[in-house]
N, C-alpha and C positions, 0 to 999 in steps of 0.2 A: 702710333697707328702700327708700325712695321716694325720687326725685330729681327738681329741677326739669328740665322736658322729655320726663319718662317716660312713656307710653303706658299709660293703666289702665282696668281695667272694674269699673264699678259692680256689686257684687253681694250688695247688701242694701239695699232702699229701705223697709224697715218699721220701724214705731213712729217717724214724724217728730215732733218737736215740733212744737207747734201756731203758726200763722203770729204769735201773742202772743208766746210766748215766744222766737221768733226775733227779735223784734223789727220783723220787718217784715209789710206789709199783704198781701204775695204775692210770697213769696222763689221763684225758681226754684230747682228742687233735681234733683239726678243724676236719670237713668232707669235703670231695670234692665237690666241687659246691654249698655249703650251704652260705647262707648270714649271716653276722655276725655285730656288733655293736664296734667299736673300745672302749676301757675303759679308757686305758693309752697307752701312748707312752711311750717306754723303750729306751733312749739312748745306744749304746754299749759301750759308757765310763762310764756308771752308775756303773759300778762293780770296786772293788779294784783290781790293778794287783797283782797278783802272789797268789790268791787265789784258784781260778781254772781255767778253760780255758777260756779265753775272747772271749765274742761271735764274730761272722764275721761282724754283723750286727746289724740294730737296731732291736727290737721287739714290739710285738703289745699285750696287753692282751686285752681280748674280755668279753664285757657284759656277753654273752650265756655262757661263758666257765668260771669258775671259781675254781682253783686249789689250794688247801690249800697251804699254806705258809709253806716253808719246811728250814730246817738248812742243811747250805755247812759248810766247813771246816773253813769259815772265822766267823761263828759264827751268821752271819747275817738271818734272815728269811728273803725269797725270793719267789716270786711267780714265774711259768712259764710264759714266754712270747715267742712268736712264731715270724719267721723270718718274716720282711715285704715281702721279696720276694716269700712268699707264699701266698700273697694275691695281690687283684687288687681293685680298687676303683668299688662299683657298678653304673653301668650306666644306668640312670632313664629315657631312653628312651622308651617313648610310641610308638608303631607302629598302633596304633587303627585308626588314621586318614588316613593312607596310605591304610589299610585292606580296610576300606569303599570305598576308590578311585577306588577300583578293584570291588566293588561289581556292577552290571546291574543296570543301572537306569529305573524305569519301564515307558512306553511309555505315560502314562498320564501326569506325570509330563514336560516330553518335549513338549506336545502339549500345556500344559499351558505355558511355557516358550516361546513358539515359538507365542502363540497369545499376551502375554502380551510385548513382545518385537517387536513383528511386527509394531504396529503403529508407534511406535516412529521412527523404520527403515523407514517406508514411508515420515514422515514428515520432515527427515533429508536429505534423496535424494531431496525432492520438493524444501528446501529450498537453 
């Protein structure tokens, strides 16, 4: 569902673990509604079992957020990864085309269109 380089939006910032649970004194966390770029995907099975609580789901590391690597009881240096459920892919829909359709058309353009189309319409009905 996610890939490196993809733009994502943070959709859930509720119930963060405490900094002590993270193992950080002051981690940098995503902000609700902000757009980020995926730097790395961390599968939930990437950690050795029995070292600490195994993550419930895959994680993302983000280009815009770089937390320092820290040591856990397993002795490995790890960087914080955020659950994929906290993000959704950014939709690159541009609605400018639809907004322009809602703008009123000046009468001059309509008259020019009728003058341009008029002779063709007359020739087609005569033929």
